[in-house]
PLY file of the C-alpha trace (Angstrom):
ply
format ascii 1.0
element vertex 152
property float x
property float y
property float z
element edge 151
property int vertex1
property int vertex2
end_header
-0.03 0.01 -0.06
1.74 3.25 -1.11
-0.19 5.60 1.32
-0.78 5.44 5.07
-4.21 6.29 6.36
-5.42 6.74 9.92
-8.17 8.57 11.69
-8.14 8.06 15.37
-10.54 10.13 17.49
-9.54 10.46 21.11
-11.82 11.30 24.05
-9.47 12.71 26.69
-10.39 13.70 30.22
-8.19 15.33 32.82
-8.67 17.19 36.08
-7.43 20.31 37.83
-4.87 19.66 40.51
-6.53 18.13 43.60
-9.75 18.53 41.61
-10.08 22.08 42.87
-12.95 23.86 40.95
-10.94 26.56 39.27
-12.46 26.63 35.80
-15.40 29.01 36.53
-18.07 30.15 34.03
-16.41 33.60 33.74
-13.08 32.02 32.52
-14.26 28.75 30.95
-14.65 29.95 27.34
-11.27 31.65 27.41
-9.53 28.56 28.72
-11.22 26.17 26.33
-10.59 28.55 23.40
-6.92 28.61 24.25
-6.89 24.81 24.58
-8.49 24.59 21.10
-5.71 26.77 19.62
-3.11 24.57 21.29
-4.71 21.47 19.86
-4.69 23.04 16.32
-1.06 24.10 16.81
0.01 20.45 17.35
-2.06 19.31 14.37
-4.97 17.77 16.25
-8.33 19.12 15.01
-10.87 19.48 17.95
-14.50 18.52 17.67
-15.38 19.79 21.14
-14.00 20.89 24.52
-16.22 21.14 27.57
-16.24 20.28 31.20
-16.82 21.37 34.72
-14.95 23.62 37.11
-12.71 20.64 38.15
-12.14 18.81 34.92
-12.26 18.91 31.15
-13.24 16.63 28.27
-11.75 17.00 24.77
-12.72 15.07 21.64
-9.94 15.54 19.05
-8.38 13.82 16.01
-4.97 12.55 16.84
-2.16 13.80 14.52
-0.56 10.62 13.24
2.92 12.00 13.92
2.18 12.57 17.64
1.52 10.37 20.62
-1.48 10.81 22.84
0.77 11.34 25.86
2.78 14.00 24.03
-0.29 15.84 22.78
-1.92 15.94 26.25
1.33 16.88 27.97
1.61 19.82 25.48
-1.94 20.97 25.93
-1.93 20.80 29.70
1.38 22.47 30.03
0.74 25.30 27.70
-2.76 25.88 29.08
-1.66 26.00 32.73
1.24 28.39 31.74
-1.15 30.58 29.80
-3.70 30.79 32.58
-1.09 31.69 35.17
0.82 34.12 32.87
-2.40 35.92 31.93
-3.83 35.82 35.45
-7.07 34.35 34.10
-7.97 33.13 37.52
-6.84 34.59 40.86
-5.27 31.29 42.19
-2.28 29.49 40.87
-3.60 27.04 38.27
-2.31 23.47 37.69
-3.68 20.16 36.20
-3.30 16.77 37.86
-0.58 14.70 36.47
-2.69 11.94 34.97
-5.35 11.80 32.39
-7.66 9.31 30.71
-7.86 8.80 26.90
-9.98 6.52 24.88
-10.28 5.88 21.23
-13.74 6.72 19.73
-15.25 4.86 16.85
-16.77 6.88 13.96
-20.03 4.97 14.71
-20.28 6.63 18.18
-18.62 9.92 17.49
-21.87 11.89 17.63
-22.84 10.21 20.81
-19.56 11.20 22.51
-19.83 14.73 21.13
-23.33 15.12 22.64
-22.12 13.52 25.96
-19.27 16.13 26.17
-21.58 18.97 25.14
-23.97 18.11 27.90
-21.49 17.93 30.79
-23.27 20.42 32.98
-26.59 18.49 32.88
-24.74 15.19 33.19
-22.93 16.27 36.37
-26.11 17.51 38.00
-26.75 13.74 38.55
-23.30 12.33 38.88
-19.91 13.40 40.44
-16.61 13.56 38.39
-15.35 10.59 40.51
-18.49 8.47 39.65
-18.07 9.41 35.88
-14.33 8.61 35.91
-14.89 5.28 37.62
-17.54 4.29 35.19
-15.23 5.13 32.22
-12.52 3.04 33.69
-14.83 0.05 34.11
-16.40 0.57 30.70
-12.98 0.44 28.98
-12.01 -2.70 30.81
-9.57 -1.59 33.48
-9.32 -4.01 36.34
-10.47 -3.33 39.89
-6.83 -3.42 40.93
-5.97 -0.63 38.44
-9.01 1.43 39.53
-8.08 1.02 43.20
-4.41 2.04 42.54
-5.78 5.18 40.77
-8.09 6.07 43.58
-5.44 5.55 46.31
-2.85 7.59 44.49
0 1
1 2
2 3
3 4
4 5
5 6
6 7
7 8
8 9
9 10
10 11
11 12
12 13
13 14
14 15
15 16
16 17
17 18
18 19
19 20
20 21
21 22
22 23
23 24
24 25
25 26
26 27
27 28
28 29
29 30
30 31
31 32
32 33
33 34
34 35
35 36
36 37
37 38
38 39
39 40
40 41
41 42
42 43
43 44
44 45
45 46
46 47
47 48
48 49
49 50
50 51
51 52
52 53
53 54
54 55
55 56
56 57
57 58
58 59
59 60
60 61
61 62
62 63
63 64
64 65
65 66
66 67
67 68
68 69
69 70
70 71
71 72
72 73
73 74
74 75
75 76
76 77
77 78
78 79
79 80
80 81
81 82
82 83
83 84
84 85
85 86
86 87
87 88
88 89
89 90
90 91
91 92
92 93
93 94
94 95
95 96
96 97
97 98
98 99
99 100
100 101
101 102
102 103
103 104
104 105
105 106
106 107
107 108
108 109
109 110
110 111
111 112
112 113
113 114
114 115
115 116
116 117
117 118
118 119
119 120
120 121
121 122
122 123
123 124
124 125
125 126
126 127
127 128
128 129
129 130
130 131
131 132
132 133
133 134
134 135
135 136
136 137
137 138
138 139
139 140
140 141
141 142
142 143
143 144
144 145
145 146
146 147
147 148
148 149
149 150
150 151
């Protein structure tokens, strides 16, 4: 085959450090817009970014020349630097070290998009920890892996 083709959609989730609710409505759009610019800069088109004050969900197309870990490290680092440099929020901003990232099939892309778009309504019924644990189980992580994650 003379050409290489890939199209890998990623649903990534990560939280603010200690899950402190720092992404408030007054700064949310500015933060998400900057994140979108950073995704574009690394060659990863974004379908949607949304979240809650303590975490963010991103649905993006992975650049075939990049690793998921590298992209997320770049986005998290540049975003936290920008937030602090521009004093977008009064406190010092940082993300937690870890993240979750899942591949998304074209057949469920719209479903994931809607899920991310409706984060505010979704979290009126479920905490971030409940959501995160459900994702870990849904994607086949063992109870031992889940317990290690919860216990640091």
